[in-house]
C-alpha positions as a LaTeX table, in Angstrom:
\begin{tabular}{lrrr}
\hline
Residue & $x$ (\AA) & $y$ (\AA) & $z$ (\AA) \\
\hline
Met1 & 6.22 & $-1.94$ & 9.93 \\
Lys2 & 3.58 & $-1.87$ & 7.21 \\
Ile3 & 3.71 & 0.50 & 4.27 \\
Tyr4 & 0.99 & 1.75 & 1.96 \\
Thr5 & 1.72 & 2.16 & $-1.73$ \\
Leu6 & $-0.46$ & 4.53 & $-3.72$ \\
Ile7 & $-0.46$ & 4.17 & $-7.50$ \\
Tyr8 & $-2.22$ & 6.84 & $-9.53$ \\
Gln9 & $-3.27$ & 5.23 & $-12.80$ \\
Lys10 & $-3.37$ & 8.31 & $-15.07$ \\
Pro11 & $-0.78$ & 9.76 & $-15.22$ \\
Leu12 & 1.17 & 6.91 & $-13.68$ \\
Arg13 & 2.65 & 7.98 & $-10.32$ \\
Val14 & 3.72 & 5.89 & $-7.33$ \\
Lys15 & 3.95 & 7.14 & $-3.73$ \\
Thr16 & 4.75 & 5.25 & $-0.52$ \\
Tyr17 & 3.45 & 6.04 & 2.99 \\
Ser18 & 3.89 & 4.64 & 6.49 \\
Ser19 & 0.19 & 5.10 & 7.35 \\
Leu20 & $-3.22$ & 5.83 & 5.88 \\
Val21 & $-3.21$ & 9.12 & 7.81 \\
Ala22 & $-0.08$ & 10.24 & 5.92 \\
Leu23 & $-1.59$ & 9.07 & 2.63 \\
Phe24 & $-4.71$ & 11.19 & 3.24 \\
Glu25 & $-2.73$ & 14.20 & 4.47 \\
Asp26 & $-0.83$ & 14.22 & 1.18 \\
Asn27 & $-3.82$ & 13.43 & $-1.09$ \\
Ser28 & $-7.41$ & 14.66 & $-0.87$ \\
Gln29 & $-10.46$ & 12.43 & $-0.91$ \\
Glu30 & $-11.38$ & 13.97 & $-4.24$ \\
Gln31 & $-7.99$ & 13.05 & $-5.73$ \\
Leu32 & $-8.22$ & 9.48 & $-4.46$ \\
Gly33 & $-11.89$ & 8.91 & $-5.14$ \\
Val34 & $-12.32$ & 7.04 & $-1.83$ \\
Ser35 & $-12.89$ & 8.02 & 1.79 \\
Lys36 & $-10.51$ & 7.31 & 4.64 \\
Ala37 & $-13.35$ & 5.58 & 6.50 \\
Lys38 & $-13.78$ & 3.10 & 3.63 \\
Leu39 & $-10.05$ & 2.33 & 3.56 \\
Asp40 & $-9.95$ & 1.98 & 7.37 \\
Arg41 & $-12.47$ & $-0.87$ & 6.99 \\
Phe42 & $-10.90$ & $-2.33$ & 3.84 \\
Asp43 & $-9.29$ & $-5.81$ & 4.15 \\
Phe44 & $-5.79$ & $-5.16$ & 2.81 \\
Asp45 & $-4.64$ & $-8.56$ & 4.13 \\
Ser46 & $-6.48$ & $-10.42$ & 1.39 \\
Thr47 & $-6.41$ & $-7.98$ & $-1.54$ \\
Tyr48 & $-5.62$ & $-4.42$ & $-2.62$ \\
Tyr49 & $-7.95$ & $-1.48$ & $-3.23$ \\
Val50 & $-8.58$ & $-0.74$ & $-6.91$ \\
Ser51 & $-10.61$ & 2.07 & $-8.47$ \\
Thr52 & $-10.56$ & 3.86 & $-11.80$ \\
Arg53 & $-8.17$ & 6.46 & $-10.32$ \\
Val54 & $-5.90$ & 4.61 & $-7.89$ \\
Ile55 & $-4.56$ & 1.32 & $-6.61$ \\
Ile56 & $-3.65$ & 1.17 & $-2.91$ \\
Thr57 & $-1.73$ & $-1.73$ & $-1.40$ \\
Arg58 & $-0.43$ & $-2.51$ & 2.08 \\
Ser59 & 2.68 & $-4.61$ & 2.55 \\
Val60 & 5.57 & $-5.30$ & 4.87 \\
Pro61 & 9.01 & $-4.36$ & 3.50 \\
Leu62 & 11.73 & $-7.00$ & 3.66 \\
Ser63 & 15.24 & $-6.31$ & 4.92 \\
Ser64 & 18.27 & $-8.05$ & 3.44 \\
Gly65 & 18.31 & $-10.30$ & 6.52 \\
Asp66 & 14.67 & $-11.27$ & 5.91 \\
Val67 & 15.49 & $-12.21$ & 2.31 \\
Arg68 & 18.52 & $-14.28$ & 3.36 \\
Arg69 & 16.48 & $-16.15$ & 6.00 \\
Lys70 & 13.71 & $-16.84$ & 3.50 \\
Lys71 & 16.17 & $-18.19$ & 0.93 \\
Ser72 & 17.89 & $-20.29$ & 3.60 \\
Glu73 & 14.56 & $-21.80$ & 4.67 \\
Glu74 & 13.62 & $-22.60$ & 1.06 \\
Arg75 & 16.82 & $-24.60$ & 0.61 \\
Leu76 & 15.97 & $-26.90$ & 3.53 \\
\hline
\end{tabular}
């Protein structure tokens, strides 16, 4: 499952969403300063969206099992 993290720069606020639809239902285009269509096309795999108002990232959360496996693989 991928999550979207929205960071308002001024005042600093952080919100987390399970989809872009949820992000836009909770925040207007005017608040974000970007359209949903632009973010639908944005390549979150290589970077994160940055504007003067917000930073939006997409990531995959790690479970404790994921972290243990990763550490185990690094030791080999």
